[in-house]
MIDO-925807 format. One record per residue: residue number from 1; residue in one letter; y, x, z of N, C-alpha, C, O, CB in turn. Coordinates in nm, 3 decimals. Glycine has a CB too. Layout:
! residues N
PT,k,r,n.y,n.x,n.z,ca.y,ca.x,ca.z,c.y,c.x,c.z,o.y,o.x,o.z,cb.y,cb.x,cb.z
PT,NUM,a,Y,X,Z,Y,X,Z,Y,X,Z,Y,X,Z,Y,X,Z
...
***
This chain:
! residues 92
PT,k,r,n.y,n.x,n.z,ca.y,ca.x,ca.z,c.y,c.x,c.z,o.y,o.x,o.z,cb.y,cb.x,cb.z
PT,1,x,0.553,-1.131,-0.635,0.696,-1.150,-0.647,0.742,-1.236,-0.531,0.683,-1.339,-0.500,0.732,-1.213,-0.783
PT,2,x,0.848,-1.193,-0.469,0.909,-1.270,-0.361,1.035,-1.334,-0.417,1.128,-1.264,-0.457,0.941,-1.179,-0.235
PT,3,x,1.038,-1.467,-0.420,1.149,-1.539,-0.479,1.258,-1.573,-0.380,1.269,-1.511,-0.274,1.100,-1.665,-0.543
PT,4,x,1.336,-1.673,-0.415,1.449,-1.716,-0.333,1.405,-1.771,-0.197,1.481,-1.764,-0.101,1.529,-1.820,-0.406
PT,5,x,1.282,-1.825,-0.188,1.235,-1.883,-0.062,1.202,-1.776,0.041,1.187,-1.807,0.160,1.112,-1.968,-0.087
PT,6,x,1.192,-1.652,0.000,1.166,-1.543,0.093,1.017,-1.520,0.115,0.933,-1.557,0.033,1.233,-1.570,0.226
PT,7,x,0.988,-1.459,0.227,0.851,-1.422,0.261,0.783,-1.538,0.333,0.784,-1.545,0.455,0.848,-1.294,0.349
PT,8,x,0.724,-1.627,0.255,0.656,-1.744,0.310,0.510,-1.709,0.343,0.461,-1.605,0.298,0.662,-1.863,0.211
PT,9,x,0.441,-1.792,0.420,0.299,-1.766,0.447,0.215,-1.760,0.319,0.119,-1.684,0.312,0.244,-1.874,0.539
PT,10,x,0.250,-1.841,0.220,0.176,-1.838,0.093,0.194,-1.703,0.023,0.098,-1.650,-0.034,0.222,-1.953,0.001
PT,11,x,0.314,-1.648,0.026,0.340,-1.519,-0.036,0.264,-1.409,0.040,0.205,-1.321,-0.022,0.493,-1.488,-0.038
PT,12,x,0.266,-1.415,0.173,0.191,-1.318,0.253,0.043,-1.324,0.222,-0.024,-1.221,0.216,0.214,-1.341,0.401
PT,13,x,-0.010,-1.444,0.203,-0.151,-1.460,0.169,-0.182,-1.396,0.034,-0.284,-1.329,0.020,-0.189,-1.609,0.167
PT,14,x,-0.097,-1.416,-0.064,-0.118,-1.356,-0.196,-0.110,-1.203,-0.190,-0.186,-1.134,-0.258,-0.015,-1.410,-0.295
PT,15,x,-0.018,-1.152,-0.111,-0.006,-1.007,-0.095,-0.133,-0.953,-0.030,-0.184,-0.847,-0.069,0.119,-0.969,-0.011
PT,16,x,-0.185,-1.024,0.070,-0.308,-0.984,0.138,-0.424,-0.980,0.041,-0.503,-0.885,0.041,-0.339,-1.078,0.254
PT,17,x,-0.437,-1.083,-0.044,-0.544,-1.087,-0.143,-0.531,-0.972,-0.243,-0.631,-0.911,-0.281,-0.543,-1.221,-0.218
PT,18,x,-0.410,-0.943,-0.284,-0.389,-0.833,-0.378,-0.424,-0.699,-0.314,-0.480,-0.611,-0.380,-0.243,-0.831,-0.426
PT,19,x,-0.393,-0.682,-0.186,-0.425,-0.556,-0.118,-0.575,-0.541,-0.095,-0.624,-0.429,-0.086,-0.352,-0.548,0.015
PT,20,x,-0.648,-0.652,-0.085,-0.793,-0.643,-0.069,-0.860,-0.591,-0.196,-0.960,-0.519,-0.189,-0.851,-0.779,-0.033
PT,21,x,-0.805,-0.627,-0.311,-0.868,-0.582,-0.436,-0.805,-0.456,-0.492,-0.871,-0.380,-0.562,-0.861,-0.693,-0.539
PT,22,x,-0.679,-0.432,-0.463,-0.608,-0.311,-0.508,-0.542,-0.250,-0.385,-0.468,-0.318,-0.315,-0.502,-0.343,-0.622
PT,23,x,-0.566,-0.125,-0.360,-0.511,-0.064,-0.239,-0.360,-0.047,-0.245,-0.293,-0.050,-0.142,-0.576,0.069,-0.215
PT,24,x,-0.306,-0.028,-0.363,-0.164,0.000,-0.381,-0.105,-0.106,-0.472,-0.153,-0.125,-0.584,-0.142,0.144,-0.439
PT,25,x,-0.002,-0.176,-0.427,0.056,-0.282,-0.510,0.208,-0.270,-0.512,0.270,-0.213,-0.421,0.014,-0.422,-0.459
PT,26,x,0.266,-0.325,-0.618,0.412,-0.335,-0.631,0.451,-0.481,-0.609,0.382,-0.573,-0.652,0.461,-0.285,-0.772
PT,27,x,0.562,-0.499,-0.540,0.613,-0.633,-0.514,0.758,-0.638,-0.559,0.840,-0.558,-0.515,0.600,-0.672,-0.362
PT,28,x,0.789,-0.731,-0.648,0.926,-0.747,-0.695,0.996,-0.849,-0.606,0.941,-0.956,-0.578,0.930,-0.792,-0.845
PT,29,x,1.116,-0.815,-0.564,1.194,-0.903,-0.476,1.315,-0.951,-0.554,1.394,-0.871,-0.605,1.237,-0.829,-0.344
PT,30,x,1.331,-1.083,-0.563,1.444,-1.142,-0.635,1.551,-1.187,-0.536,1.520,-1.242,-0.430,1.398,-1.261,-0.721
PT,31,x,1.676,-1.163,-0.570,1.789,-1.219,-0.496,1.804,-1.172,-0.353,1.840,-1.252,-0.267,1.778,-1.363,-0.496
PT,32,x,1.779,-1.047,-0.325,1.799,-0.997,-0.189,1.879,-0.867,-0.197,1.868,-0.791,-0.293,1.663,-0.974,-0.116
PT,33,x,1.960,-0.843,-0.094,2.031,-0.716,-0.092,1.942,-0.607,-0.031,1.832,-0.635,0.016,2.165,-0.728,-0.013
PT,34,x,1.989,-0.485,-0.033,1.908,-0.371,0.008,1.858,-0.383,0.152,1.742,-0.352,0.180,1.987,-0.243,-0.008
PT,35,x,1.943,-0.427,0.243,1.901,-0.436,0.383,1.793,-0.543,0.401,1.702,-0.526,0.482,2.023,-0.469,0.474
PT,36,x,1.802,-0.653,0.325,1.698,-0.756,0.332,1.566,-0.703,0.278,1.460,-0.733,0.332,1.741,-0.881,0.254
PT,37,x,1.572,-0.624,0.169,1.449,-0.566,0.113,1.387,-0.468,0.212,1.265,-0.462,0.224,1.478,-0.496,-0.022
PT,38,x,1.470,-0.391,0.282,1.418,-0.299,0.384,1.347,-0.376,0.495,1.241,-0.335,0.542,1.532,-0.214,0.442
PT,39,x,1.405,-0.487,0.537,1.341,-0.566,0.642,1.215,-0.635,0.591,1.119,-0.650,0.666,1.439,-0.671,0.698
PT,40,x,1.214,-0.676,0.463,1.095,-0.739,0.404,0.977,-0.643,0.402,0.865,-0.681,0.437,1.124,-0.787,0.263
PT,41,x,1.000,-0.518,0.362,0.890,-0.423,0.356,0.836,-0.394,0.496,0.717,-0.369,0.514,0.935,-0.292,0.287
PT,42,x,0.923,-0.397,0.596,0.879,-0.381,0.734,0.797,-0.500,0.783,0.695,-0.482,0.850,0.999,-0.362,0.825
PT,43,x,0.841,-0.621,0.747,0.766,-0.742,0.786,0.629,-0.745,0.721,0.531,-0.782,0.785,0.845,-0.868,0.748
PT,44,x,0.622,-0.708,0.594,0.494,-0.706,0.523,0.400,-0.606,0.589,0.283,-0.634,0.611,0.514,-0.672,0.372
PT,45,x,0.453,-0.488,0.620,0.370,-0.387,0.684,0.318,-0.430,0.819,0.202,-0.407,0.852,0.448,-0.260,0.700
PT,46,x,0.403,-0.494,0.898,0.362,-0.539,1.031,0.262,-0.654,1.023,0.166,-0.657,1.100,0.485,-0.582,1.112
PT,47,x,0.284,-0.746,0.932,0.197,-0.864,0.924,0.060,-0.833,0.864,-0.038,-0.897,0.901,0.265,-0.971,0.842
PT,48,x,0.053,-0.735,0.772,-0.072,-0.710,0.700,-0.132,-0.572,0.725,-0.225,-0.532,0.655,-0.049,-0.727,0.554
PT,49,x,-0.080,-0.500,0.822,-0.126,-0.363,0.852,-0.121,-0.275,0.728,-0.214,-0.199,0.700,-0.270,-0.367,0.908
PT,50,x,-0.012,-0.285,0.654,0.007,-0.206,0.532,0.117,-0.104,0.556,0.204,-0.122,0.642,0.041,-0.298,0.410
PT,51,x,0.111,0.003,0.479,0.211,0.109,0.492,0.310,0.102,0.377,0.269,0.093,0.262,0.144,0.248,0.497
PT,52,x,0.440,0.106,0.406,0.536,0.112,0.296,0.529,0.248,0.230,0.524,0.351,0.297,0.680,0.083,0.348
PT,53,x,0.529,0.248,0.097,0.521,0.373,0.022,0.655,0.406,-0.041,0.703,0.519,-0.031,0.413,0.365,-0.085
PT,54,x,0.714,0.306,-0.106,0.836,0.332,-0.181,0.919,0.205,-0.192,0.866,0.094,-0.195,0.803,0.387,-0.320
PT,55,x,1.050,0.224,-0.199,1.142,0.112,-0.219,1.246,0.162,-0.319,1.337,0.236,-0.284,1.209,0.063,-0.083
PT,56,x,1.230,0.119,-0.443,1.322,0.159,-0.549,1.380,0.033,-0.611,1.308,-0.046,-0.672,1.251,0.247,-0.657
PT,57,x,1.509,0.013,-0.594,1.573,-0.106,-0.650,1.514,-0.231,-0.588,1.512,-0.246,-0.466,1.557,-0.111,-0.803
PT,58,x,1.467,-0.321,-0.674,1.409,-0.446,-0.626,1.256,-0.442,-0.623,1.192,-0.547,-0.615,1.456,-0.560,-0.714
PT,59,x,1.199,-0.322,-0.630,1.053,-0.305,-0.628,1.012,-0.241,-0.496,1.064,-0.136,-0.458,1.006,-0.219,-0.749
PT,60,x,0.918,-0.304,-0.427,0.859,-0.250,-0.306,0.716,-0.209,-0.338,0.645,-0.283,-0.407,0.864,-0.354,-0.188
PT,61,x,0.672,-0.096,-0.289,0.535,-0.050,-0.309,0.472,-0.035,-0.171,0.526,0.033,-0.084,0.529,0.086,-0.389
PT,62,x,0.356,-0.101,-0.151,0.286,-0.095,-0.023,0.142,-0.054,-0.046,0.084,-0.076,-0.152,0.293,-0.232,0.051
PT,63,x,0.084,0.008,0.058,-0.053,0.059,0.051,-0.129,0.014,0.174,-0.076,0.014,0.285,-0.054,0.213,0.039
PT,64,x,-0.254,-0.024,0.153,-0.347,-0.051,0.263,-0.485,-0.010,0.215,-0.529,-0.057,0.110,-0.344,-0.202,0.307
PT,65,x,-0.554,0.077,0.289,-0.688,0.119,0.244,-0.781,-0.002,0.235,-0.778,-0.092,0.318,-0.747,0.224,0.340
PT,66,x,-0.862,0.000,0.131,-0.959,-0.107,0.110,-1.068,-0.095,0.216,-1.117,0.016,0.240,-1.019,-0.102,-0.033
PT,67,x,-1.109,-0.205,0.279,-1.217,-0.196,0.378,-1.346,-0.154,0.309,-1.376,-0.195,0.197,-1.236,-0.331,0.452
PT,68,x,-1.424,-0.071,0.380,-1.549,-0.025,0.320,-1.645,-0.141,0.308,-1.659,-0.224,0.398,-1.611,0.088,0.404
PT,69,x,-1.712,-0.146,0.194,-1.809,-0.252,0.169,-1.937,-0.220,0.246,-1.972,-0.103,0.261,-1.838,-0.266,0.016
PT,70,x,-2.006,-0.321,0.295,-2.133,-0.295,0.365,-2.234,-0.236,0.268,-2.228,-0.260,0.147,-2.188,-0.425,0.429
PT,71,x,-2.328,-0.160,0.321,-2.429,-0.097,0.237,-2.510,-0.206,0.166,-2.552,-0.305,0.227,-2.522,-0.005,0.321
PT,72,x,-2.530,-0.185,0.039,-2.602,-0.285,-0.040,-2.747,-0.244,-0.054,-2.781,-0.126,-0.050,-2.537,-0.302,-0.178
PT,73,x,-2.832,-0.345,-0.069,-2.973,-0.318,-0.094,-2.988,-0.259,-0.233,-2.909,-0.291,-0.322,-3.059,-0.447,-0.078
PT,74,x,-3.088,-0.176,-0.254,-3.109,-0.126,-0.390,-3.142,-0.242,-0.484,-3.214,-0.335,-0.447,-3.221,-0.019,-0.392
PT,75,x,-3.091,-0.233,-0.602,-3.112,-0.340,-0.700,-3.257,-0.341,-0.747,-3.321,-0.236,-0.761,-3.016,-0.324,-0.820
PT,76,x,-3.307,-0.461,-0.771,-3.442,-0.473,-0.826,-3.441,-0.424,-0.969,-3.342,-0.443,-1.040,-3.494,-0.619,-0.819
PT,77,x,-3.549,-0.362,-1.013,-3.553,-0.323,-1.154,-3.550,-0.446,-1.243,-3.616,-0.546,-1.216,-3.678,-0.239,-1.183
PT,78,x,-3.474,-0.437,-1.348,-3.462,-0.549,-1.441,-3.577,-0.546,-1.541,-3.644,-0.444,-1.558,-3.326,-0.544,-1.515
PT,79,x,-3.597,-0.656,-1.604,-3.699,-0.663,-1.709,-3.816,-0.749,-1.664,-3.812,-0.814,-1.559,-3.748,-0.523,-1.746
PT,80,x,-3.919,-0.749,-1.745,-4.035,-0.832,-1.717,-4.125,-0.766,-1.615,-4.137,-0.643,-1.610,-4.112,-0.861,-1.845
PT,81,x,-4.187,-0.850,-1.535,-4.285,-0.799,-1.442,-4.412,-0.765,-1.520,-4.448,-0.838,-1.613,-4.313,-0.902,-1.327
PT,82,x,-4.480,-0.658,-1.484,-4.606,-0.630,-1.555,-4.709,-0.737,-1.522,-4.720,-0.782,-1.408,-4.660,-0.488,-1.518
PT,83,x,-4.783,-0.776,-1.622,-4.887,-0.877,-1.603,-5.004,-0.816,-1.528,-5.032,-0.697,-1.540,-4.934,-0.935,-1.738
PT,84,x,-5.069,-0.898,-1.451,-5.189,-0.853,-1.382,-5.302,-0.848,-1.482,-5.330,-0.945,-1.552,-5.223,-0.947,-1.262
PT,85,x,-5.366,-0.735,-1.488,-5.483,-0.721,-1.577,-5.599,-0.672,-1.490,-5.590,-0.567,-1.426,-5.455,-0.620,-1.698
PT,86,x,-5.706,-0.746,-1.488,-5.821,-0.702,-1.406,-5.879,-0.573,-1.463,-5.874,-0.549,-1.584,-5.932,-0.813,-1.401
PT,87,x,-5.932,-0.490,-1.376,-5.993,-0.366,-1.420,-6.122,-0.397,-1.494,-6.198,-0.486,-1.457,-6.021,-0.272,-1.301
PT,88,x,-6.144,-0.324,-1.599,-6.268,-0.343,-1.675,-6.374,-0.248,-1.621,-6.349,-0.131,-1.595,-6.245,-0.318,-1.827
PT,89,x,-6.491,-0.302,-1.605,-6.602,-0.221,-1.558,-6.695,-0.198,-1.677,-6.751,-0.292,-1.733,-6.678,-0.289,-1.438
PT,90,x,-6.709,-0.076,-1.711,-6.798,-0.042,-1.823,-6.936,-0.011,-1.772,-6.954,0.058,-1.672,-6.744,0.076,-1.902
PT,91,x,-7.032,-0.062,-1.842,-7.170,-0.032,-1.807,-7.226,0.062,-1.914,-7.199,0.047,-2.033,-7.256,-0.163,-1.796
PT,92,x,-7.305,0.158,-1.868,-7.364,0.253,-1.962,-7.490,0.203,-2.021,-7.552,0.271,-2.103,-7.390,0.382,-1.897
***
């Protein structure tokens, strides 16, 4: 939500964090006219490399693809490790 203070660095940081975890987000803008909301969506896009998707009323929708996660190592099997048991040698 963008309040009366406008697009502050703290608000931009929160939008950036939201875009990292969700590719598509809605932002509600309080107390701005249509031209200000149009300029806000442009500023957000320029500052965060996001694409404006929709502007309906006081809701702005922006999209930024989530960065690909680095390849992860295969997970270790869960559970108990098998105990070492010495081989039995049978004599005839």
